[in-house]
N, C-alpha and C positions, 0 to 999 in steps of 0.2 A: 262317426255318429254325431249328428247335429244336436246341439243344445245340451250335451252332457259333459263337456270338457271340464266344467267346474267341479264335477263329481268324480273325475278320474275313472269314468266307466266307459271308455271308448270301445270296449270290446263287447258290451251287452247288445244283444240283438232281439229280434222278434217283437219289436214294438215296446220294448222296455221303456218305462217313463222315469225321468229323473226328478221325481218329487216336485217340490214347488219351484225348482229351476225351470220348469215348464218344458222339459225336453220332449221331443217326438222323433221317433225313427220309424219310417214306413215298415210295415210288418214283412217278415220273410214270406216268400211264396209258399203257401201251404195248400193242402187239398181243401176244396170248398166244403164248408160244414153242411150237414144234412139240413133240409128245410126245417125252419122253425115251426113247432107246433104250439098251440095255445098253452100258456102256463097254467097248470092245474090250480083250481081254487084251493085256498088254504084249508077249507073244510074237509078236503079229502085226505089231508096228511095225518100221519100218526099222532096221537095225543102227546107222545113223548117229545116231538119236535119242539124246539124252543129252549131246551135246557142245555144244549150243547152246540157250540159254534166251532166249526172247523176252520183252520187257517192253513192254506196250502202255500208252501215256500220251498225254495231250493236249499235245504239244510245240509245237503252234500253236493259235491260236484264243483264246477267252476265258479258258481255264484254263491257258494255256501256262506262266505263271510257276510255278504249282503243279506242273505236270507236269515242268518242268525241275528243280525242287527235289527231287521224288521220284526222278527219274532219277539225280541226283547222289548221293542216299542209297543207291540200289541199287548204283551204281558203287563207292561206298565199301566196301560189303560184298563185292562181286564185281569186283575191279579188272581193267582191261584186261590181257590177256596171261595170265590165269589161267583154268583150266577150271572150269566150262564157260564158253563165250563168251557174254557178255550182248549181246543183239541188240535195240537200241531201235527201236520202231516207233511212228509218230505216228498217233493216232486222230482228231486234230482235235476231239476232244471230242464226237463224234457216234456213234450206233449203227452207221450205215453205214460210217463211217471205221474203227471198231473191228473190224467184221467183215472189211473189206478188209485191214486190217493183220494180222489173225490168219491169213487165207488166205495172204498173202504170206510171213509168217514160217514157217508150216507147210511151204509149198512149198520154202523155203530150208533146211528141216531142223530146225526147233525141236522139241525134245522136251518142253518145258514152257512154259506161258505164265504170266507174272506180269502182273497187271492184267486188264482195264482198270479205270478209276477208278469209273465210275458203274454204277448198277443197270441202266439201259437199255442201256448198252454191253455189260454182262455178258450180258444176255439175248440180244443179237445175236451175241456171240462163242461162247456155249455150244454151239449146234448145229454150228458150224464145227469147233470143237475136238473135240467128241464124235465126229463122223463120221471124224475123222482119228486118234482114239485118243490125243489129247494132253490132259493134265490142265491145269486152270486154277486159279491162286491169285489170285482177284480182290480188288480193294482196297475194294469196296463193303461195307457192313454190312447190306445188305438180305437178311434170311434167306430170302426167297422165291426167291432166285436159287441157293441151295445145292442141290446134287444130286450123285449119284455122279460123281466126276471134276471137279466144280466146287466149290471152297471159297471162302467169303467171309471174308476176313481182317479186315475192319473190325470193331471192337469194338461189338457190338450190344446191344440192350436185354435179350435173353434171357440173355446171358452175365452181365450185371450183376445181373439179378434173381436168377438161380440162386446166384451167389456170396453175395449178401446174405442169402438165405434159409438157406444153409448156415451162415453166421455166426450168424444169429438162432437157428437150431436148436441150435447149440452152446451157447448161453446159456439153453437151456430154453424158448425161445419157439417158437411155431409156428402159433398161430391168427391167420392173416393176414387183412387186409382191404385194399382199395384204393379210393382216391378219385381218379378219373381223368377227363380231359376226354373228351367224346364225339367222338372224332376217330380217324383211322387210328392215330396214335401211341398214344393211350389204349387202343385195343383190342389193339394189339400188346403193350403192357405188361401188360394184364390177362390176355391169353392166356399170356404168359411166366410170370406169377405162378401161374396155375392149373397149368401144366405143371410148374413147379418144385416146388410143393407136392405134387403127385401123385408125382413121381419120388423125393421125399424121404420119402414116407409120412406126410405131414402132412395135417391136415384141409383140406377144400376151402375156399378163401378166399371172402370176400364181396366181390365186385367191383361198385362202383357208379360209373356214368358220370354226369357232370353237364354241363349246358349252360353257356354263358358267362354271367357275371354273378354278383354277390355273392349275390343272392337264391337262385339255383339252387344255388350252392355251399353256402350255409347250410342249405337244405332237405335236400341230399344228406348233409351231415354229421350233421344231426339224425337222419335216418332210419338211416344207417349205424351210428351209435353207440347206437341204441335209447334215445335220451335220454328219450322219453316214459315208457317202462316203468321206467327207472331213477330218474327224478326224480318221476314221478307219485305213487307211494305216499307219499313225503315231503311233497309239496305237499298231499296229502289230509289228512295228519296235522296240518300247519300250519293248514289251514283249519278243521279240527275243533277244534283247541286255541283258536284265536282266537274261534270261535263260542261258547265257554263264557262269555266275557265276564268272566272272573275274572283276578286278578293271576297266579295259578298257570298259567292257560291262556296268558296272554300271555308268561310266562316260558318255558313249554314251546315255544311257537311260535318264540321267538327262538333257543332252543337247536337246534331242528330246522332252522332256516334256516341255521345254521352247520354242520350235519351233512355229512359226506362221503358222497356218493352212490356206489353200486356202480360198479366200473369198466366200461368198454364191453366188448362181447363179442369183443374181439380184443386181442392184445398186440403186433401188428406192423401198421403202416400204410404202404402204398406210395403215394407221390405222384410226380408227374412235372412239375408246373407250375414256372415260373420267374417272376422279375420281380414285377410288381404283383399278379398273381393268387396267387403264392405268399405274398406278404405278407397278402393277404386270408384265405387258408386258415390262416395262422399265428394270425390274430386270432380266427377262428371256433372252432378246436379247443378252447381253454380255456373259451370261452363255453358249450360243450356238455360240459364236464367231461371232456375227454380229456386226461388227465395224461400229459405226454410223459416223465415219469419211469417210468410204468407201461407206456406204449405206445412201442415203438421205431419211430421214423419212418425210412423208407427212401426214397431218391431217386436220381436219375440222376447220372452222373459230372460233368455240367456244373455241379453244385452246388459243384464245386471252384473255379469262377471267381468272382471278387469281385463281378461285376455280375449274378450269377444270382438275387440275392435270398435266398440261403441263409443270410445272417446272421440272418434271423428264425427259423431252424430249428436253433438251438443243440442239439447232442446227436444230430442226425440222422446217418445213415450213408449213404455212397455207395461204390461199388466201382469201382476203376480200377487200371491198372498203377502200380507204385511208381515215382515220378519218378526215384528214385536209380538205377534200373536202366538208364536211358537216358543217364546222365551221360557215360559214355565215348564213346558215339556222338555225342552233342551236341558234346563237346569236339573230337573228330576232325573232324567236319563243319565246325565253325566255323574250326578251324585251317586246313583245306584250302581252304574256299570263302569265308571272310571274313564269313559271315553265319550266324545261328542257323537251324537247320532248322525248318520248320513241324512241328506235332505229327504229322500224317499221314505224314511222311517215315519215322517209325518203322516203319510197316507195309511200305513199300517196302524198307527196309533188312532187316527180318526175312525178307521173302519171298526176297530175293536171297541172304541168308546161309543160309536153309534149302535153297535150290536148290544152293548150293555144297556144303553138307554131304551132301545126298542124292545128288549126282552121284558122290561117292566112296563111297557106301554102298548101292549097289544100283540107282541110277538113279531114274527117275520113274514107275515102275509104281504102280498103286493100292496094292499090297501094301507097297511101300517107303515111299510117302508117308504111309501110315496106321500106321506103327510105333507100338506102344503107349507107348513111352517119350517120344514127343513131342520138342519142341525148345525150348530156352531162348533166347529172344530179348530184345531191349531192352524189349519190352512184356510180358515175363514168359513163362512156359511156355505153349505151346499144343499141342494134339493134334488131328490131322485124323482124323475118323471116316469109315468107308467110305460112309455115306449122304450125305456132304457137310457134316455138322455140324462146327463147330470148337469145341472145349472150351478155355477159357482159365483160367489161374491168375491171378486178380486180387487185389489187396490191398483191405482194407476200411478206410475212413477215417471219423472222427467230426468233425463241424463244431464248431469252438470259436472263441471270440473272437480268439484269437491266431493262428488258422490251423488247418488240418486236422491231426488227430493220427491216426496209424495205430492201428487197433484190432486188426487181424489182418494179418500179412504175407501176401504172395502165396505160395500153396503151390508146391511144387516140381514140380508136374505140372498139366496142364490139367484142372481139375475144376470 
């Protein structure tokens, strides 16, 4: 599971998100959900809706420890005895369990659903909630599950890529390229880069996919960087100078061999690999004269982890919430429960805090939940859009030997 190693959750599936570590795992193959119907207007809902918020989590089963930790975080934000009432429901970590939990919670009067955890569970809950006119703030970061009335709060690839491209554009860069694995994740990242560039008015990026192995990576880098056309003219001049067979010709050839070749046709390069593969890419880039001083490398938030291999990418950027923003929650959680919360507990905390705020500011209608001002949580600002998209305000960090340094702080709104 890419991007979850720092959480020790390599076994989680179905699009589970690793909190502000920015993880993404392509969803398991599941049956296609039924066609979306318009979300019912809030006016048609029962008057009792709004005083009870369901939270769907795997409180038993293989992910029970994680589910319990997320429930504790939600209870920290929405304590017992305060409105609205937090109603925990056990999904057992399965789609059928999640759908059953959603039906029971709605029958008991839930006006909003927080969770479930995974992509497959969210797909099962969405039609149940939609038929009842109940909004869902799911914890997965699988963007395919987003739709009107269903928001995926997990921090996903698209949010990270957009934030990085905004930062690159602010520094006068914008001709992007991507070197990505030929996989579900690679294609998602490539699509996110193309969409971000288009929305920011930047040139269309050159996205190249590569097969596994050093040979395939090297060939993709050579092609992507147009190395042949950049180096070819200089090599031709060196060959011609040597062919003269004179001291002057040999001297000229030596000078040309030290010449700086033109830069590649991009000034931003998006990568997603980690570990040994990232080390291989780091070695290949300078071989094909990709100067990381001239080309800004961008990567996933998992590069913040010491074991990600990002030490070979000094100067690269990644986007993630500012860790300082979660310090208060972390301190309160540790003081109350005696252990540090897992990173994904941030999402449960923010979802419950948002429910508490919206309960007193118009309830859980689509219009209320999609207020333009958004909400400032421990993972930064986020804004829910009517189509199901979640915009987040992330900080941008640069990888350095002594640890990451913030390049740009998180904006005060979900952008």
